[in-house]
Each structure stands twice: as structure tokens, then as C-alpha cells.
ZAFI-8278 format. One record per residue: x, y, z of N, C-alpha, C in turn. Coordinates in steps of 0.02 Angstrom, whole numbers, padded with zeros to 5 digits, always signed. Layout:
BEGIN
XYZXYZXYZ/...
//
This chain:
BEGIN
+00049-00058+00000-00014-00002-00004+00042+00060-00019/+00027+00105-00040+00074+00175-00045+00060+00209+00015/+00110+00253+00028+00117+00293+00076+00093+00354+00064/+00041+00400+00074+00032+00449+00050+00062+00503+00065/+00078+00517+00124+00121+00566+00159+00208+00559+00127/+00223+00510+00098+00283+00495+00062+00342+00500+00139/+00323+00482+00196+00358+00481+00258+00392+00428+00253/+00458+00409+00289+00491+00348+00287+00433+00308+00340/+00437+00239+00326+00408+00181+00359+00457+00157+00401/+00440+00132+00487+00478+00084+00519+00482+00015+00475/+00524-00019+00486+00530-00087+00454+00464-00125+00493/+00449-00121+00546+00391-00163+00583+00329-00123+00582/+00322-00061+00530+00257-00024+00531+00208-00064+00514/+00141-00068+00543+00088-00122+00530+00014-00063+00514/+00034-00018+00496-00013+00032+00473-00066+00054+00517/-00113+00085+00503-00173+00090+00564-00239+00078+00552/-00268+00043+00592-00328+00000+00567-00392+00057+00565/-00439+00026+00547-00493+00073+00509-00510+00102+00588/-00539+00159+00605-00573+00158+00668-00532+00187+00720/-00457+00182+00719-00425+00187+00777-00414+00272+00777/-00416+00303+00830-00392+00371+00842-00345+00367+00884/-00294+00383+00880-00226+00381+00916-00202+00446+00943/-00196+00462+01011-00170+00519+01022-00163+00522+01110/-00121+00577+01133-00097+00567+01198-00147+00558+01240/-00209+00583+01233-00252+00583+01271-00289+00496+01290/-00264+00453+01245-00287+00388+01234-00216+00359+01274/-00184+00365+01303-00115+00341+01326-00095+00357+01392/-00046+00308+01416-00023+00308+01473+00049+00285+01484/+00085+00306+01548+00155+00281+01551+00152+00230+01623/+00191+00182+01599+00212+00131+01649+00268+00095+01626/+00319+00085+01698+00380+00025+01699+00361-00049+01682/+00404-00061+01648+00402-00141+01651+00474-00170+01696/+00454-00194+01736+00499-00207+01795+00543-00275+01763/+00611-00269+01787+00667-00317+01777+00730-00281+01807/+00788-00322+01787+00842-00303+01820+00864-00317+01893/+00832-00294+01937+00849-00301+01997+00800-00341+02038/+00801-00403+02061+00760-00444+02093+00770-00431+02188/+00744-00415+02224+00748-00401+02287+00827-00375+02290/+00879-00406+02316+00943-00372+02310+00988-00403+02270/+00971-00455+02218+01009-00475+02172+01014-00437+02113/+01063-00428+02099+01091-00391+02023+01087-00428+01969/+01037-00411+01932+01027-00452+01855+01032-00408+01817/+01019-00417+01736+01026-00390+01681+00970-00315+01687/+00983-00259+01664+00932-00194+01671+00875-00208+01609/+00892-00253+01566+00866-00227+01491+00781-00246+01492/+00763-00278+01554+00688-00273+01578+00664-00207+01605/+00701-00159+01627+00673-00113+01660+00676-00059+01627/+00607-00042+01604+00608+00008+01555+00526+00049+01554/+00530+00090+01548+00469+00147+01533+00441+00163+01475/+00371+00129+01472+00347+00138+01407+00289+00190+01405/+00270+00213+01346+00214+00256+01341+00165+00207+01302/+00101+00193+01335+00074+00136+01307+00001+00163+01274/-00016+00149+01210-00074+00174+01176-00111+00114+01167/-00155+00083+01202-00209+00042+01189-00269+00062+01140/-00278+00019+01100-00346+00016+01053-00382-00031+01061/-00423-00045+01023-00475-00108+01017-00434-00149+00980/-00394-00141+00923-00361-00184+00902-00290-00213+00911/-00262-00165+00934-00184-00177+00956-00158-00128+01000/-00110-00132+01042-00074-00090+01108-00003-00078+01087/+00006-00017+01071+00092+00003+01068+00113+00028+01120/+00182-00003+01121+00220-00006+01184+00287+00049+01155/+00282+00104+01171+00333+00167+01134+00389+00170+01194/+00453+00144+01190+00497+00160+01238+00511+00230+01259/+00502+00256+01319+00530+00317+01336+00587+00322+01379/+00595+00282+01414+00665+00287+01472+00690+00199+01482/+00741+00194+01494+00770+00129+01518+00795+00146+01584/+00802+00066+01631+00838+00081+01706+00890+00051+01706/+00936+00083+01644+01002+00052+01651+01054+00083+01715/+01036+00158+01726+01077+00185+01782+01059+00144+01838/+01006+00144+01845+00977+00101+01906+01014+00053+01933/+01029-00001+01888+01056-00059+01903+01120-00042+01922/+01152+00006+01890+01217+00022+01895+01224+00045+01967/+01183+00086+01990+01175+00113+02056+01163+00056+02116/+01128+00000+02094+01122-00048+02132+01192-00097+02148/+01235-00079+02092+01312-00125+02102+01342-00095+02156/+01319-00033+02174+01349-00011+02245+01314-00013+02317/+01240-00046+02311+01230-00046+02363+01163-00006+02371/+01123-00009+02428+01065+00030+02423+01092+00100+02436/+01149+00113+02469+01160+00194+02478+01175+00222+02406/+01224+00178+02373+01229+00199+02296+01168+00226+02255/+01111+00155+02264+01071+00175+02223+01038+00244+02254/+01027+00264+02317+00986+00320+02339+01019+00370+02315/+01093+00367+02317+01129+00437+02302+01130+00449+02209/+01134+00381+02178+01119+00387+02105+01047+00421+02086/+00988+00390+02116+00918+00423+02109+00915+00482+02112/+00941+00523+02163+00951+00582+02191+00978+00638+02141/+01031+00615+02120+01067+00651+02064+01038+00643+02001/+00999+00591+01983+00975+00589+01906+00899+00605+01907/+00867+00611+01963+00798+00615+01946+00776+00678+01919/+00779+00743+01929+00766+00781+01894+00787+00802+01817/+00847+00769+01806+00872+00772+01739+00821+00697+01693/+00813+00646+01715+00768+00599+01698+00702+00618+01674/+00674+00648+01721+00610+00670+01716+00593+00722+01663/+00651+00764+01652+00641+00814+01597+00671+00782+01536/+00702+00734+01525+00714+00701+01470+00645+00673+01442/+00616+00626+01498+00543+00596+01471+00497+00648+01440/+00483+00704+01496+00447+00755+01481+00448+00779+01399/+00511+00793+01379+00533+00812+01304+00516+00757+01271/+00530+00701+01278+00508+00631+01233+00438+00641+01221/+00409+00641+01282+00320+00651+01266+00315+00707+01233/+00343+00758+01247+00312+00811+01196+00323+00800+01127/+00383+00775+01101+00392+00746+01037+00344+00710+01004/+00313+00672+01048+00260+00624+01020+00192+00664+00996/+00179+00719+01019+00126+00761+00989+00105+00759+00920/+00064+00739+00911+00039+00746+00837+00056+00693+00796/+00095+00645+00827+00112+00581+00786+00081+00514+00805/+00081+00486+00752+00032+00401+00772+00085+00369+00810/+00064+00324+00842+00105+00279+00872+00148+00229+00830/+00117+00203+00776+00129+00160+00734+00202+00198+00706/+00200+00256+00692+00267+00292+00657+00320+00309+00716/+00308+00295+00769+00355+00292+00813+00393+00228+00848/+00373+00170+00819+00396+00115+00825+00468+00110+00816/+00492+00139+00746+00563+00135+00735+00613+00174+00777/+00597+00216+00828+00626+00261+00845+00670+00221+00910/+00640+00153+00937+00692+00110+00979+00669+00041+00957/+00718-00004+00973+00716-00081+00947+00670-00102+01007/+00657-00083+01072+00628-00108+01128+00533-00076+01108/+00542-00023+01075+00455-00024+01051+00433-00068+01022/+00369-00089+01019+00338-00149+00987+00259-00128+01002/+00225-00170+00961+00144-00178+00953+00133-00249+00977/+00073-00250+01012+00046-00314+01025-00025-00318+00995/-00050-00367+00961-00115-00369+00928-00159-00393+00998/-00216-00368+00990-00275-00359+01048-00291-00437+01061/-00291-00479+01003-00314-00554+01027-00256-00585+01063/-00195-00558+01061-00136-00587+01095-00132-00572+01183/-00174-00519+01191-00168-00505+01269-00226-00526+01304/-00217-00564+01348-00262-00604+01381-00252-00578+01452/-00305-00599+01477-00326-00596+01560-00287-00523+01577/-00318-00460+01543-00286-00408+01568-00324-00387+01631/-00266-00357+01682-00294-00330+01746-00257-00277+01762/-00301-00232+01811-00274-00177+01835-00263-00193+01920/-00189-00201+01947-00202-00225+02010-00161-00173+02054/-00201-00177+02122-00185-00128+02161-00113-00126+02192/-00093-00085+02231-00022-00072+02259-00027-00144+02303/+00038-00166+02321+00048-00226+02366+00122-00223+02406/+00114-00237+02469+00184-00238+02506+00232-00282+02494/+00202-00332+02442+00258-00386+02408+00293-00366+02340/+00265-00316+02324+00290-00284+02241+00316-00219+02262/+00360-00190+02221+00372-00121+02214+00328-00092+02158/+00257-00104+02162+00212-00054+02130+00180-00023+02178/+00208+00039+02195+00175+00090+02238+00104+00114+02227/+00096+00119+02156+00036+00140+02110-00009+00092+02099/+00007+00035+02095-00027-00031+02059+00002-00039+02000/-00026-00079+01964+00011-00111+01901-00044-00133+01853/-00023-00148+01788-00058-00163+01731-00020-00235+01713/-00053-00291+01708-00042-00350+01689-00073-00400+01646/-00052-00427+01614-00080-00477+01556-00039-00530+01542/-00068-00577+01503-00020-00640+01477-00018-00624+01407/+00045-00656+01371+00039-00622+01301+00022-00698+01265/+00045-00702+01197+00020-00745+01159+00049-00827+01174/+00109-00820+01217+00138-00884+01241+00112-00899+01308/+00069-00848+01340+00057-00853+01415+00086-00831+01458/+00148-00793+01438+00192-00771+01491+00151-00682+01507/+00165-00692+01582+00138-00629+01606+00184-00570+01603/+00157-00521+01581+00191-00451+01573+00155-00423+01627/+00225-00369+01662+00191-00331+01719+00219-00260+01705/+00178-00219+01704+00193-00141+01703+00159-00103+01773/+00216-00067+01802+00197-00031+01873+00193+00039+01840/+00140+00067+01881+00126+00138+01878+00179+00168+01924/+00202+00229+01902+00229+00278+01945+00208+00333+01982/+00139+00348+01969+00105+00387+01992+00022+00387+01986/-00007+00422+02034-00086+00420+02038-00116+00441+01955/-00085+00480+01931-00100+00509+01855-00105+00453+01796/-00040+00424+01795-00048+00369+01750-00094+00305+01761/-00107+00280+01835-00141+00230+01851-00215+00264+01823/-00227+00315+01826-00317+00339+01814-00315+00343+01749/-00258+00368+01704-00257+00365+01626-00259+00294+01613/-00248+00262+01646-00238+00176+01617-00307+00153+01623/-00346+00170+01686-00411+00151+01687-00458+00165+01635/-00451+00232+01624-00488+00263+01561-00475+00221+01504/-00407+00228+01477-00389+00200+01421-00415+00123+01410/-00382+00077+01453-00391+00020+01462-00468-00016+01463/-00506+00031+01485-00583+00010+01508-00607+00008+01436/-00591+00082+01403-00623+00078+01329-00599+00027+01274/-00528+00012+01291-00505-00036+01239-00519-00102+01255/-00531-00133+01320-00543-00202+01336-00617-00213+01359/-00654-00167+01395-00713-00175+01406-00724-00208+01476/-00770-00255+01459-00782-00315+01524-00726-00346+01532/-00695-00356+01478-00624-00415+01487-00584-00379+01539/-00564-00332+01543-00526-00309+01584-00551-00300+01664/-00505-00337+01701-00519-00356+01768-00490-00300+01805/-00539-00253+01852-00512-00203+01878-00522-00222+01962/-00446-00217+01994-00441-00227+02052-00420-00170+02098/-00414-00127+02076-00379-00057+02101-00439-00002+02086/-00426+00051+02137-00465+00114+02117-00422+00167+02156/-00428+00229+02109-00403+00305+02150-00453+00317+02202/-00420+00324+02257-00451+00358+02310-00436+00432+02315/-00478+00469+02299-00468+00560+02302-00464+00569+02367/-00492+00558+02416-00500+00582+02475-00421+00563+02507/-00387+00502+02489-00310+00485+02530-00275+00499+02462/-00286+00528+02390-00238+00530+02356-00193+00481+02335/-00218+00423+02330-00186+00366+02320-00215+00310+02283/-00188+00262+02264-00221+00203+02219-00221+00157+02281/-00289+00115+02282-00308+00064+02340-00333+00015+02316/-00347-00046+02339-00377-00105+02323-00466-00099+02324/-00479-00119+02268-00552-00104+02254-00596-00150+02301/-00634-00138+02350-00668-00181+02378-00711-00213+02347/-00727-00294+02356-00785-00313+02314-00858-00300+02344/
//
């Protein structure tokens, strides 16, 4: 199919399905956790922040940031990690904000080529989607988005603030409907994400 705008298309470009309306209002950010498990230092490749654009046909995962420097900080123990986070926190926030601003007006499908970690998952391959509450046994302070992929592997994405949890609740409810299991809610009075009572 011809490209009417004559813009270069990424190799993994999959077109825009009919009826998809893709914009920043239909997106949220969440971090796929990996790298450090407890006090054990492992690869940082699984620790990435994604901008997630869910639609009824597929979901785009556009990489915003990686956790490489967090893993390096862990190599020097908890004190090293605390110092590293303090020194880079504002810089990282600014970089992510600038990257998000650069997404304005672009279709997620056209952003896939910016990083090899960016990818798209077909809607039919996302099984058992859930919004889970914070847990004392995980580092998901603001809850998390969980689903199983086509191979049955669990994918876990942690929210880093209440704003993105609330955006995810709206976006995922629109994309998945009744198939989405919601186990968490935002409590306005407490200004935090809490477990949804049955």
C-alpha cells in the first residue's frame, strides 16, 4: 500500500487500523520491571518505561526511558542507589517530558522505529488484562497493569504515579471493556491507589 505522506515507514510498521483514534489522551506510562530482584543484581534490559497506547485492535508500547543507570546504582548497594536516584531524578524527568512532547501529533505506529524495544501487541494476543492494586510484596506503589501474552507469559507494568494509573483505567476500560479485570481504584480523599473492595 502506498504511503500518501511519503514519510519513511519503520520496518515493523503495521499501518493504522480503521477506526483507530490515536492521541496522547488515549495513552499512559508504566514501567516494565526487571533487572533487580530483591537484592540480586541482574540484567537491566527488562527495566523500561513505556508510553502505552491501547486500542481495540492492538496496543503500542513506545519506549520512553530505561533503568540502566538504576542497575548500575545497585552495584554500589542501597546507599549507592539512593545517591544515584537523587542525582539523576530531575534530569530523567525532564528527558521523559521532552520525549513525550515530541510525540504530539504523531501516530504511535510511526514511533515504533525510534527504539528497538518499542513494539506492538495485537489485541487478540493480550489475555487476562488486569489493573492490580499496590502490594507490600511488590514495588508497585501505585498499582500495575498485568496481562498474559500469546505464549502465556505474564507481562507486568508498574505505574509510577496516580495520574498514569487513572489514565490507564480510562484507556484500558475503553479498549478491553468487560474483559478488563479491575482490582484497584483511585481514592481521591487519600490521593492514592487502593484495593477495590468487592
